[in-house]
N, C-alpha and C positions, 0 to 999 in steps of 0.2 A: 527429414524423413527420406528413406530409400525410395526412389521413383517407382521401383517394382512394387514395393509394399503399398504405395499410394494407388497405383493402377489396380492392384488386386482388391483393395478396399472399395474402390469406386465401381468395380464390376458388379453386375446384378447378384452374383453369388456372394461377393464380399459384403455388400450392403445388407443382404438377407441374413448373413451370419451375424453381423453386428446387431441387428434388430432382435435376434433370438437369444443372444448371450444373457445369462442372468447377471444381476448386479455383481460387480467385481468383489471377489473375496480372495485375499492373498493366500490363505491356507488351502483353498480349493483350486487355485489357478493351475498348478502343475497337473493335478488329476484331470481337470477339464481339458487342458491342452493335449494330454495323452489320449483322452477319449476321442477328441475331434480328429486327431491324426489317425487313430485306429479305424475311424470310419472312412478314411481315404481322402480327407481334406488336405489341400496343399499346406505343408508345414509353414511356408512363408506367410500364407494367408492367415493361418491360425495364430502365428506369432504377432502379426500386424493387428489382428482383431483384438487379441487379448491386451496388447499394448494400449490400443485405443480405449478399451473397456476400463483399464486402470487409470488412464488419463481423464476419462469422463468422470470417474468417481472422485478424483482429485479436484476436477473443475467445478463440481457442484457448489463448493464454497464461494466461487466467483460468479457462476452463471445459473445456479439453481437448476430448475427442471429443464432449461434450454440445453444444458450440458449433454444430455442423453441423445441429442439430435445433431451434435456438432463433432468436428474432427479437430485434433490437437497435435502439437508437438510439445515436448517438455519445455524448451526454451520459450516458445510462443505462449504457452500457458503461464509461465513464470512472469512474463512482462504484461500479459493481458490485463486490461482494466476490469475490475469487478463490475458486473452489470449494474448494480445500484449507483455506482460512481459514474459509470458511462451515461446513465440516465440523467445525472446532474449535469454532465457536460452537454448532453443533447439539449437539455432544457435551456441552457445559456444561448445556444444557437437559435433555438426556436423563439426565445424572447427577443433576441436581437434582430429577428426578421430575416435570418439567413435563408436563402432559397436553394443554393447549390454549394455544398461543402466538399472541398478536396481533403480527404483523409490521407495524409502523406506518411507512408510507412504503416499501413493499416494492420499489419500483423494478421492475426486470425479473424479480425473483423468485428471485435466486440463493440468498439465505439461506433463503427458504421451501422451495426445492428440497432443501437439505441437511437441514432439519428434517423435512420430510415423508419424506425418504429413510430417516430413523431411526424412522419410524412415529409421529412427534409430530403431533398435529392442529395445523394452522396456519390462521389467518385473516389473509390478506395484504391489507392495505388500501393503496390508492394513489389520490391525489387527481387526478392527471393522467389524463384519460380514455384517451388513446392508449397511455400507458405501462401502464395497468391492462389494456388489451386485449392488449398484448404479454405481460404477466405471465401472463394467462390461457392464452395459447398455450404459453408456456414451462412451465407447471405442469400441462398437460393430462394428463400420464402419472401424476400423483400425486393419487389420490383423497383423501388426507389433507389436501390444501390447497384452500382456497376463496379466491377473489379477489373483493374488493369495491371498486368505484369509489366512494370517499367521502373526506371529510376525516378523517384519522386522529385528530385531536384532538377530534373530536365524537363519537367512539365511546363507547357506553355499555358500559364494560368489565364491570360486574357483570352486565348483561343478557346479554352475549355469553358469559359463563362462562369467561373466560380466566384462567389462573392465573400467566401470565408474559408479559413484554413484550420486544420487541426493536425498536429504532428506529435508523434510519440517516438522520438529517436531511440535507437538501440543503445543500451547502457551496459552492455556486457562484452567482454573480449571473446575471441573464438574459443578460449578455454573455459568460458562460462564465468569468469571473474567479474564482479561488479565494477563499473567505471564511475568514479565520483567527479572527475574533472570535466566540466561542461564542454571544454574544447576537444575532448576525446569522445564525445558522443558521435553517433553516426546516423544522420548528418550532425556536424558540430553545431553548438548553440548559436554562434555568431551567424552562420550561414542561414539558419532558420529565421533568426530575428530580421535578417536582411530582406526576407520575403514581404515584410510589412510595406516596403516601397511599392509593391505591386498590389497587395491585398491587405488592407489595414486591420481587418477583423481576423486576428490570429490567436489560436490557443495552442499552448505547448505543454506537454507532460514532461516533467523533469524529475530527477531523483530527489527524494525527501531530504537528503543530506546536503543539498546544494547550499553553499555559503551565501549569506546575504550580500556580501560584496560582489558576488558574481551575477547578481540580478540586475536587469535594467532598472534605472531609477523609476521610469514611468511605466509601471505595470501593476496589475493586481495579482500578487503572488498569494496563492491559497494552498495551505496544507490540509489534507483530508485524513481523518482517522475513522475507521469503521470498527465498532465494537471495542474501542480502546487501542487499536493497532494503527499506526500511521501507514497508509497505503500509497500515498502519492503527494506530489506538489505540482501545482499547475500555474502557468503564467498566462494571463489573459489581457488582450489588447483591444482597442477600438470599441465597437459597440458591444463586444463580449464582456467588457468591464464597465458597466454603467455606474458602479460604485466608485470609480476612479482609482488612482494609484494607491498602493498601500500593501499591507500584509494582513492575512486573516487565517483563522483556524476554523474549519468546519468539522464538527463532530457528528457522526451518523451512528445511531444506535437503534436498529430496527426502523420504525417509522418516525422516530424522533430525530430532529436535527437542531443543532445549536451552533450559532455563528458568533465568533469573537473577532473583531476587526480593529485595525489601526490605520488611519489615513496618513499619507505622506509618501516620501520617497522609499520605494521598496528596499533599496540598498542601504538605508540609513542604519546606524548602529542601534541595536535594541536598547530600550530604556532599562536602567538598572534599578532594581528594587533594593531597599535597605535591608541589612541583616540585623537580627535581634536575638534575644535570648529565647530558648526553647519554651514554648507555651504548652498548654494542655492538649492541643490538637496539632496534627501534622497533615498537610495536604500535598498530594502528588499530582501536579498538573498533567493533563493529557499530553501525549507526545506531540500532537499537532500544535498545541499551544507553545510548547518548548521550541519546536522547530521554527515557528513563526516569530519567535522573539517576543512573546506576549505574556511571559511569566509575571512581569511587573504589573500588568493590567489585572491579572488574577489576584495577586497579592494585595493590590489596592482595593479591589472589590471585597476581599475577605477581611480587610483591615488588618492584614498580617505582615510579617517580615520573612526574609529568607533565613534558614538556619545557618547559612554561610554565604558569603558574597558570591561564590562561584558555584553554588549548588542550587538546583531547581526544586527544592522542597520549601514549602511555605508553612509557617507555624503561626498559630493564633491562640489567644487566651480563652476564646469562647467558640462554641460550635456555630458554624455558618453553613449556608447552603449554596452550592454552585455546581452547574453541570460540567464545568471545565477542569475539575480536579477531584480526585478520590480522597475522601477524608478518613483519618484514623485518630483514635483516642490514644494519647501517649500514656502508657502505664508505668514506664520506668526508663531510665537512661544512665549510661555509665561509659567510661573510657573503654575502647576496644582492647581486648586481650583474650587469647584463646582459652587459657586456663580459667580466667574469671567467667567467661561466657559459658564454658562447659559446666562449671559448678553451678552457675545461676540456673541453667536450664534443667540440669539433673535434679537439683533441689526441688524444682517445681514439677518433676515427673513428665517433662516434655519429651515426646518421641517423634512427633510430626511437626516439622518446622518450615515455615515459609520465609524465605530470605529475599529481601529487596535491598538494592544497593544503588548508590550514586556517589561518585567522587572517591572511590576506593578501588584498589587493585585486587581485592579479595575475590576469588572465584567461588561462587556459592556451592557448587557441587563438591569441590575440594574441601571447603569448610565443613559441609555436612558430614563428609567421611571422617574428618578429624574430630568432630564432636562426638560421633559414635552414640547417638541418642537412642534409647530403647523404652522410653516412658509411654504412658497412656494418654497424655494430654497433648494439645497442639498449641502452637504459638506463632506469632509473626514478628520478625525483627527487621529493622532497617539499619543497614550499615552505611554510614555517611560521615560527614565532618560537621562538627559543631564549633563555630568560630575557629576553624583551622585545625581542630583536634579530631583524630579518628575516633568515632564513637559508635555505640550500639543503642538503638532506640527500640524498646519493646512496645508494640502497638497492637490495637485491635480495630478492625473496620467499624465505621459508624454508619 
């Protein structure tokens, strides 16, 4: 964020303007901006306030009603932990008896908010000056939290009296591209893991795509999905991992939570489920289950098999119930071919088509255009491999 824009927003006039702005509406933004400038308001202040209004609207999916009293940057909001997930983090520290947590690279302060909300003392450290200023604003209502503008890796942990650590390393380049290699995190993963020599209770937020072989053997690696979307992976050590080493998937859907876990070395090769013939039902495991390498567990619980050895779709002969996968009834199946698929759908008057895929290079939007459907009915198809052959499954949710 431009320092001048930040100073304008934090001025009495800037804060008052932010509080008066209506809920952000893209179609009305230009008219509102022109009206504010016509009243003599500083154009830079107007631009900064409307930008914050837009970011606050986007942030509601992560922070709920708290978003309307916070300040954001686009990059900071992108990496910020959703408040319900931050609350899960904070609960780990509270259960572990943590008294003073150093939040290393606190960003906009979401995790520090959740910790402070449970009465845990937090030292929130942020190297970027503007981001540290925003975190200070966002944490102003929490006396348990202190924000410090500093290099998190230079912190004297013993002198600070912290007994637990949380770190969310930057996982984007300066151009905004995602970083998947843990050695390219900032700080890098190995440097953060080395902090356990000083403080054993360590929590790390890592990219959900982190490969299992890059994980420390002795950690509780947990992938979290919210409403069916994988939002993070976390590594937990010491008293923060009372369940011991292993991998787990935590599914959060509103107030419901479902946990699937596997004990052992976190970097172990995932168990392989057997493949079998297509049955009457198809199950799509939650993304957190797939990332955690627990598809075989779900297949076993469903008494099912994979449709292909390398594809994370489970098939069964009878309907089963599980919170860890979405079930579909298989209506039809055939080898993939554009002409055959087009004829099949047009014959059934299909005009609205949901396309799911796994294990195929087909681009759904391109396929939708090639099909040119105009019917009145709707259908769901799954493009995948059946025993190595590209296939189409016609399904309906159960």
